[in-house]
C-alpha positions in Angstrom: 5.0 20.8 19.0 2.1 22.5 19.4 3.3 25.0 16.4 5.2 22.1 14.3 2.1 20.0 14.4 -0.1 22.9 13.1 2.2 23.8 10.5 2.7 19.9 9.1 -1.2 19.9 9.2 -1.5 22.8 7.5 1.1 21.5 4.9 -0.4 18.1 4.7 -3.7 19.6 3.7 -1.8 21.9 0.9 -0.5 18.7 -0.1 -4.2 17.1 -0.2 -5.3 19.5 -2.2 -2.2 19.3 -5.2 -2.6 15.3 -5.0 -6.5 15.8 -5.7 -5.6 18.3 -9.0 -3.2 15.7 -10.0 -5.8 13.1 -10.2 -8.3 15.2 -11.8 -5.6 16.2 -14.7 -3.4 13.0 -14.7 -6.7 11.0 -14.9 -9.3 13.4 -16.2 -11.5 10.0 -17.6 -12.3 8.8 -14.7 -14.6 5.7 -16.2 -11.9 4.8 -18.3 -9.4 3.5 -16.4 -9.3 0.7 -14.1 -11.7 0.9 -11.0 -9.4 -0.9 -9.4 -6.4 1.7 -9.5 -9.0 4.3 -9.2 -10.1 3.3 -5.4 -7.0 3.4 -4.5 -5.5 6.7 -5.4 -8.6 7.9 -4.3 -8.1 5.8 -0.7 -4.3 6.7 -0.7 -5.8 10.4 -1.1 -7.8 10.4 1.4 -4.8 8.8 3.6 -3.0 12.7 3.5 -6.2 14.3 4.2 -6.4 11.6 7.5 -3.0 12.5 7.9 -3.6 16.4 8.0 -6.2 16.8 10.6 -4.7 14.2 13.4 -1.4 16.4 12.9 -4.1 19.9 12.8 -5.6 18.7 15.9 -2.8 17.8 17.4 -1.1 20.9 17.0 -4.7 22.6 18.7 -5.0 20.6 21.6 -0.8 19.5 22.1 0.3 20.5 25.6 3.8 19.5 27.0 3.7 17.1 29.9 6.0 17.8 32.9 7.8 15.0 33.7 10.6 14.0 31.7 9.6 10.4 30.8 6.1 10.9 29.8 7.9 13.8 27.8 9.7 11.5 25.8 6.6 9.4 24.9 5.0 12.1 24.0 7.4 13.7 21.6 8.3 10.0 20.2 4.4 9.6 19.6 5.3 13.2 17.4 7.9 11.7 15.4 6.2 8.5 14.9 3.1 10.7 14.0 5.1 12.8 11.7 7.3 10.4 10.0 4.3 8.2 8.9 2.4 11.5 7.5 5.6 11.9 5.2 5.5 8.7 4.1 2.1 8.6 2.9 2.5 10.9 0.6 5.7 8.8 -0.7 3.1 5.9 -0.6 0.6 7.9 -3.0 3.0 8.9 -5.6 4.8 5.0 -5.4 1.2 3.5 -5.5 -0.3 5.9 -7.7 1.8 6.3 -10.0 4.6 3.5 -10.0 3.4 0.8 -9.3 -0.2 1.2 -10.3 -1.1 -1.2 -7.0 -1.3 -2.1 -3.8 1.9 -2.7 -1.5 2.2 -2.8 1.8 3.6 1.1 2.5 0.5 2.5 3.2 -0.3 -0.4 5.5 2.6 0.7 7.0 2.1 4.0 7.2 -1.4 4.0 9.2 0.0 1.4 11.6 2.3 3.6 12.6 0.1 6.6 12.6 -1.9 4.6 15.4 1.2 3.5 17.2 1.7 7.2 17.3 -1.5 7.6 18.6 -1.2 5.1 21.1 2.3 6.7 22.4 0.1 10.1 23.0 -2.5 8.0 25.1 0.3 6.1 26.9 2.1 9.4 27.7 -0.4 10.5 29.9 -0.6 7.9 32.4 2.0 8.1 35.2 3.5 5.3 37.0 2.3 5.3 40.3 4.9 6.5 43.2 6.6 3.7 45.5 
């Protein structure tokens, strides 16, 4: 799982760089476009960086927990984080190039990232022995 998160994080960082290039190529006259659209594009672009950095850090520090229930919660957290990261790329494309305005997609992706982090956090708590 460490390697998966590290590779996903590095790929997301590459996507972050590529989306920056798309924005520069597609909208070279930043002053001409609507400022709300510009802020929307930049924020969605930064969300991809946010997801990349989270995955890189998890990839560096991930340690599989020994107990099965903990491991299930931990892997579920990784799945939610990974899915949220991939959906952030889709949100960038949809909100920037298709809708040209805000939608709930990015917000749900950010909430998904929060849920993934919370699941990783909760996985480290053991239930007391009876």
